[in-house]
Each structure stands twice: as structure tokens, then as C-alpha cells.
VEXMAR-582467 format. One record per residue (C-alpha): residue in one letter; x, y, z. Coordinates in steps of 0.5 Angstrom, whole numbers, padded with zeros to 4 digits. Example, Ala and Ser with C-alpha at 12.3 -4.5 7.8 and 13.67 -1.06 7.14 Angstrom:
<atoms>
ATOM  rest     px     py     pz
ATOM     a   0025  -0009   0016
ATOM     s   0027  -0002   0014
</atoms>
This chain:
<atoms>
ATOM  rest     px     py     pz
ATOM     m  -0013   0264   0011
ATOM     g  -0011   0270   0015
ATOM     h  -0012   0277   0014
ATOM     l  -0007   0282   0010
ATOM     v  -0007   0287   0015
ATOM     n  -0012   0288   0022
ATOM     i  -0013   0295   0024
ATOM     a  -0014   0296   0032
ATOM     y  -0017   0303   0034
ATOM     f  -0021   0307   0039
ATOM     g  -0028   0309   0036
ATOM     g  -0028   0315   0033
ATOM     t  -0021   0315   0030
ATOM     h  -0022   0313   0023
ATOM     g  -0021   0306   0023
ATOM     a  -0027   0305   0018
ATOM     f  -0024   0310   0013
ATOM     l  -0017   0306   0014
ATOM     k  -0020   0300   0012
ATOM     y  -0024   0302   0006
ATOM     f  -0017   0306   0004
ATOM     i  -0013   0300   0004
ATOM     d  -0019   0295   0001
ATOM     r  -0020   0300  -0005
ATOM     f  -0013   0301  -0007
ATOM     s  -0009   0295  -0005
ATOM     n  -0008   0291  -0012
ATOM     l  -0009   0285  -0007
ATOM     t  -0016   0286  -0006
ATOM     p  -0022   0286  -0011
ATOM     e  -0024   0293  -0014
ATOM     i  -0029   0297  -0010
ATOM     n  -0033   0303  -0013
ATOM     e  -0037   0305  -0008
ATOM     l  -0036   0311  -0003
ATOM     p  -0036   0309   0004
ATOM     f  -0038   0316   0007
ATOM     e  -0045   0317   0011
ATOM     e  -0048   0324   0012
ATOM     n  -0045   0325   0018
ATOM     g  -0038   0324   0015
ATOM     s  -0036   0317   0018
ATOM     s  -0034   0312   0013
ATOM     h  -0039   0307   0015
ATOM     s  -0044   0306   0009
ATOM     l  -0047   0299   0008
ATOM     n  -0047   0299   0001
ATOM     v  -0039   0298   0000
ATOM     k  -0037   0291  -0002
ATOM     y  -0031   0290   0002
ATOM     s  -0026   0284   0001
ATOM     d  -0025   0279   0007
ATOM     k  -0018   0281   0007
ATOM     i  -0018   0287   0011
ATOM     f  -0020   0287   0018
ATOM     r  -0022   0292   0023
ATOM     y  -0024   0292   0031
ATOM     t  -0024   0297   0037
ATOM     f  -0022   0296   0044
ATOM     e  -0028   0299   0047
ATOM     d  -0035   0297   0046
ATOM     d  -0041   0303   0045
ATOM     y  -0042   0303   0053
ATOM     g  -0034   0304   0054
ATOM     n  -0033   0297   0056
ATOM     v  -0026   0295   0055
ATOM     i  -0025   0289   0050
ATOM     n  -0019   0284   0050
ATOM     n  -0016   0288   0055
ATOM     y  -0013   0293   0050
ATOM     k  -0009   0287   0047
ATOM     l  -0008   0286   0039
ATOM     i  -0013   0280   0038
ATOM     n  -0007   0276   0034
ATOM     t   0000   0276   0031
ATOM     e  -0002   0278   0024
ATOM     p   0000   0284   0021
ATOM     h  -0003   0290   0025
ATOM     i  -0004   0298   0024
ATOM     l  -0005   0300   0031
ATOM     i  -0009   0307   0031
ATOM     t  -0006   0311   0038
ATOM     v  -0009   0317   0041
ATOM     k  -0004   0323   0044
ATOM     e  -0006   0328   0049
ATOM     d  -0006   0333   0044
ATOM     d  -0012   0329   0040
ATOM     l  -0016   0329   0046
ATOM     l  -0020   0336   0044
ATOM     n  -0022   0334   0037
ATOM     q  -0024   0327   0040
ATOM     i  -0029   0329   0045
ATOM     r  -0032   0334   0040
ATOM     l  -0033   0328   0035
ATOM     l  -0036   0324   0041
ATOM     l  -0041   0330   0043
ATOM     y  -0043   0333   0037
ATOM     r  -0042   0329   0031
ATOM     p  -0049   0325   0029
ATOM     g  -0050   0318   0030
ATOM     d  -0051   0312   0025
ATOM     h  -0051   0305   0025
ATOM     e  -0044   0304   0028
ATOM     i  -0044   0311   0032
ATOM     t  -0047   0312   0039
ATOM     p  -0045   0319   0041
ATOM     l  -0045   0322   0047
ATOM     n  -0049   0328   0044
ATOM     i  -0050   0334   0048
ATOM     h  -0055   0339   0044
ATOM     e  -0054   0347   0046
ATOM     e  -0060   0351   0047
ATOM     n  -0059   0358   0048
ATOM     n  -0056   0358   0055
ATOM     s  -0058   0350   0057
ATOM     i  -0055   0344   0055
ATOM     v  -0059   0338   0053
ATOM     c  -0056   0331   0055
ATOM     s  -0057   0325   0051
ATOM     k  -0059   0318   0054
ATOM     s  -0052   0316   0052
ATOM     f  -0049   0322   0055
ATOM     i  -0053   0320   0062
ATOM     n  -0051   0313   0062
ATOM     f  -0043   0315   0062
ATOM     y  -0043   0321   0066
ATOM     a  -0049   0321   0071
ATOM     e  -0045   0318   0077
ATOM     k  -0040   0323   0076
ATOM     f  -0045   0329   0076
ATOM     k  -0048   0327   0082
ATOM     q  -0042   0326   0085
ATOM     i  -0039   0333   0083
ATOM     y  -0045   0337   0082
ATOM     n  -0051   0334   0086
ATOM     i  -0055   0333   0080
ATOM     d  -0059   0327   0078
ATOM     l  -0058   0327   0070
ATOM     n  -0063   0322   0070
ATOM     k  -0068   0326   0073
ATOM     h  -0066   0333   0070
ATOM     n  -0063   0332   0063
ATOM     v  -0063   0339   0061
ATOM     v  -0057   0343   0065
ATOM     p  -0054   0350   0065
ATOM     k  -0049   0351   0060
ATOM     f  -0043   0353   0065
ATOM     i  -0044   0346   0068
ATOM     i  -0042   0342   0062
ATOM     r  -0037   0347   0061
ATOM     d  -0034   0346   0068
ATOM     f  -0035   0339   0067
ATOM     l  -0031   0339   0061
ATOM     k  -0026   0343   0064
ATOM     i  -0024   0338   0069
ATOM     v  -0023   0333   0064
ATOM     f  -0018   0337   0060
ATOM     l  -0015   0339   0067
ATOM     n  -0014   0332   0068
ATOM     k  -0013   0329   0061
ATOM     e  -0008   0324   0062
ATOM     k  -0013   0320   0066
ATOM     h  -0018   0320   0061
ATOM     q  -0020   0313   0059
ATOM     i  -0018   0313   0051
ATOM     l  -0011   0316   0053
ATOM     q  -0010   0311   0058
ATOM     g  -0012   0305   0054
ATOM     s  -0008   0308   0048
ATOM     k  -0002   0307   0053
ATOM     k  -0004   0300   0055
ATOM     t  -0004   0298   0047
ATOM     l   0003   0301   0046
ATOM     e   0005   0297   0052
ATOM     r   0002   0290   0049
ATOM     m   0003   0290   0042
ATOM     h   0007   0286   0038
ATOM     k   0013   0287   0033
ATOM     n   0009   0286   0027
ATOM     t   0005   0292   0028
ATOM     i   0006   0299   0025
ATOM     c   0003   0305   0030
ATOM     m  -0001   0311   0027
ATOM     n  -0003   0317   0031
ATOM     v  -0010   0319   0030
ATOM     s  -0007   0326   0028
ATOM     d  -0004   0323   0022
ATOM     f  -0010   0323   0018
ATOM     y  -0011   0330   0018
ATOM     n  -0005   0332   0014
ATOM     i  -0004   0330   0007
ATOM     n   0003   0329   0008
ATOM     t   0004   0325   0014
ATOM     f  -0002   0321   0012
ATOM     f   0001   0318   0006
ATOM     n   0008   0318   0009
ATOM     k   0005   0313   0014
ATOM     i   0001   0309   0008
ATOM     k   0008   0308   0005
ATOM     e   0011   0306   0011
ATOM     i   0005   0301   0012
ATOM     n   0006   0299   0004
ATOM     e   0013   0297   0005
ATOM     k   0013   0293   0011
ATOM     f   0006   0289   0010
ATOM     k   0007   0289   0002
ATOM     l   0000   0291   0001
ATOM     e   0001   0294  -0006
ATOM     i  -0003   0300  -0005
ATOM     r  -0004   0305  -0010
ATOM     i  -0002   0312  -0009
ATOM     n  -0005   0316  -0014
ATOM     e  -0009   0322  -0016
ATOM     e  -0015   0318  -0014
ATOM     s  -0013   0316  -0007
ATOM     i  -0011   0323  -0006
ATOM     a  -0017   0326  -0008
ATOM     l  -0021   0320  -0003
ATOM     h  -0017   0323   0003
ATOM     r  -0019   0330   0001
ATOM     e  -0026   0328   0001
ATOM     f  -0025   0324   0008
ATOM     f  -0022   0331   0011
ATOM     n  -0027   0335   0008
ATOM     r  -0033   0331   0011
ATOM     l  -0030   0331   0018
ATOM     y  -0035   0334   0022
ATOM     t  -0029   0338   0026
ATOM     f  -0025   0340   0020
ATOM     r  -0026   0347   0019
ATOM     t  -0025   0348   0026
ATOM     l  -0019   0343   0028
ATOM     e  -0014   0348   0029
ATOM     r  -0019   0354   0032
ATOM     s  -0017   0353   0040
ATOM     n  -0010   0353   0038
ATOM     n  -0010   0359   0034
ATOM     i  -0014   0362   0040
ATOM     i  -0009   0360   0045
ATOM     s  -0004   0363   0040
ATOM     s  -0008   0370   0040
ATOM     i  -0008   0370   0048
ATOM     k   0000   0369   0048
ATOM     d   0001   0374   0043
ATOM     k  -0005   0379   0046
ATOM     k  -0008   0379   0039
ATOM     f  -0016   0380   0038
ATOM     y  -0020   0373   0036
ATOM     d  -0027   0373   0036
ATOM     l  -0030   0367   0041
ATOM     l  -0037   0368   0039
ATOM     d  -0038   0362   0035
ATOM     i  -0034   0357   0039
ATOM     d  -0037   0351   0042
ATOM     t  -0038   0349   0050
ATOM     t  -0032   0344   0049
ATOM     e  -0027   0349   0046
ATOM     q  -0029   0354   0051
ATOM     a  -0028   0348   0057
ATOM     f  -0021   0347   0053
ATOM     i  -0019   0354   0053
ATOM     s  -0021   0355   0060
ATOM     a  -0017   0349   0063
ATOM     w  -0011   0352   0059
ATOM     i  -0012   0359   0062
ATOM     e  -0012   0356   0069
ATOM     q  -0006   0352   0068
ATOM     n  -0002   0357   0065
ATOM     y  -0004   0363   0070
ATOM     k  -0003   0362   0077
ATOM     f  -0009   0363   0082
ATOM     i  -0014   0365   0076
ATOM     l  -0021   0361   0076
ATOM     i  -0025   0362   0070
ATOM     p  -0032   0364   0072
ATOM     n  -0038   0359   0072
ATOM     t  -0043   0363   0068
ATOM     n  -0047   0361   0062
ATOM     n  -0044   0367   0058
ATOM     f  -0037   0366   0056
ATOM     f  -0032   0371   0054
ATOM     k  -0034   0375   0047
ATOM     n  -0026   0375   0045
ATOM     t  -0019   0374   0047
ATOM     f  -0019   0382   0049
ATOM     e  -0024   0381   0054
ATOM     m  -0021   0375   0057
ATOM     l  -0014   0378   0057
ATOM     e  -0017   0384   0061
ATOM     y  -0020   0379   0066
ATOM     i  -0013   0376   0067
ATOM     e  -0010   0382   0068
ATOM     y  -0015   0385   0073
ATOM     y  -0017   0379   0077
ATOM     p  -0017   0382   0084
ATOM     n  -0012   0380   0089
ATOM     h  -0016   0378   0094
ATOM     y  -0019   0373   0090
ATOM     k  -0013   0370   0088
ATOM     a  -0011   0363   0092
ATOM     m  -0009   0356   0090
ATOM     n  -0013   0353   0084
ATOM     p  -0018   0348   0087
ATOM     n  -0018   0345   0080
ATOM     l  -0011   0343   0080
ATOM     p  -0008   0337   0083
ATOM     l  -0001   0340   0083
ATOM     f   0002   0347   0085
ATOM     n   0009   0349   0083
ATOM     g   0010   0341   0083
ATOM     i   0007   0340   0090
ATOM     s   0001   0337   0091
ATOM     n  -0005   0342   0092
ATOM     p  -0008   0341   0099
ATOM     f  -0014   0345   0096
ATOM     y  -0015   0340   0090
ATOM     l  -0023   0338   0090
ATOM     h  -0023   0333   0084
ATOM     k  -0019   0327   0087
ATOM     s  -0026   0323   0087
ATOM     t  -0026   0324   0080
ATOM     k  -0020   0320   0078
</atoms>
């Protein structure tokens, strides 16, 4: 006998929570009383007694290798969790900062004053690129200045359409079958969009999922345990403050957020390069002052951007990182 539904997703996009939610609240599965949450906020607890009616699987293994060429494993009912460009910052923050567990192998970086300590998994993923871009051998020097990591992540955000998870997500959409409902990872972060999607899944696949106070409370618990839930919109709020020339304190933002904001500035202010220093701007007023008084004699085509006014940039430095 096949599964009631399969959940196909990328690591860190909450496929485990969705499996638990459906398995617990469907009238077609046995009762579940245990909660799924680990201390790191994931839904990977080994204490849950699942049915065998809901199946989940990822498209990439712990080492980033593609599984099944981004195709769904069968023609049974599927929920496909997708990722868009606007989701990338949160996914990278989860990947870099959320503690691991028996299922999660994070790329953890650890911030110590003005240095970043790179985990073994981070080194395995990025050692070749760091050697290529910065001439740094992470296998010999796993502690690097903070500005190096910020600059590397800035390059990632400046070229985010080339990120593996986004390219993979597009391929899954091209290769899915008709018996599939797509659910974007951002749908998990809003109670209305989450339950609207659950209703759509319920109607299409006849899963008899109970939507009641208990299921709503579980979603609230999931969101409150999300590693980045308190700061999910912080970078967008900072960018809005820059646009509106309002004050926003930047002292608490992490290196990934610094990189994201740096990329946004370089994309939106011609000829401006964010300085490679360990200390970042203390607030948006400092940042706006830097932009306003950036010396004319330093202004030139930004070597981080592949295009300038829609034309290929001859000074683009990162062709080798594609």
C-alpha cells in the first residue's frame, strides 16, 4: 500500500514538521501524543511514534550531493516545499547558526569578537572557493577575520539566483507531476498562509486534517521555537529604514545579516563598495552618511556586480565562483 502523501523538500525547509503535523492531525492516521521538537527547534525527535502513511525525503544529502536529480520519487500525492530568492537569507542563517542534531549537519560558523571559527562541515563545503577567492586554506586556518566571511556571504547574496538551493528548487518545479501541491517555505511563517495551504492540501488529497485550537497552538509552538523567528524580518526592516532615512540600531545583527544588507546597498547605490573591515556600521545613520559622502574619486563600476545598467560589467571579479 502506498502513502497517503509524500513530502519532498530541501533540508531546513521544515519537511519534518509538516510530516508531524499531518500525521498527528489527520483522521486517517493513529493518534500521536508526543511533541516533535528538539532543543534546537527542529522537529526531529526520536520519541514520536509515527505512522507509516506519511513519507518525507530531501533532494540533497548532508554533503550537498543531489539525490534523484531533483525528481519526485513516485506519482503518489506529493507536497513539494519550494524556496524563492526572498527566502535565502533565512535559510542561510538557519544553516550557519542553528545547532545540529541527529538529522541536521549544519555549516556552523561561530563568531568570536572579530573572528569567525569555521566548522568542519563549513570547510568541506567552501574550502575550494575560499582558496580561489581569498587564497585562504581553511583546512589549515579555520579561524578567519569576520570581514572575510561577510564579504563571502555578500558575494552569495549578490549572486543568489545561482545558489544551489534556488536552482534546485526551480528544477523540482520543472520535474514535478500533476499530483503535487507546492508549498513555499515562507508559508510556514504566517499562520494564515500556513493554514490556507493546509486546507488546500486537505481538499486535494482528502487527508481529513483537523484544524482546531490544538493544531493552531502547535503551529504557534513551532514558530516560537524557530531559531530565527524573533529576527525573521529584521533585515527587511533595516532596509526600509535606509530607504526612509530612519534610525535603526545595527549592533545586534549577525554577520549574515550584515552581508545581506551590504549586498543590497551595492546593488542599489551605484559605485558604492562596502568597506572590508571587521567593525560594521553601528546604525543606519552611519550607513547613510557613508553613502552620501562616499568620495567621488573612489567611485567606479562595482567589481562585485555582473551587470551595470543592464550591460555586462568588464570589471566583474567573480566569474570563477559561478
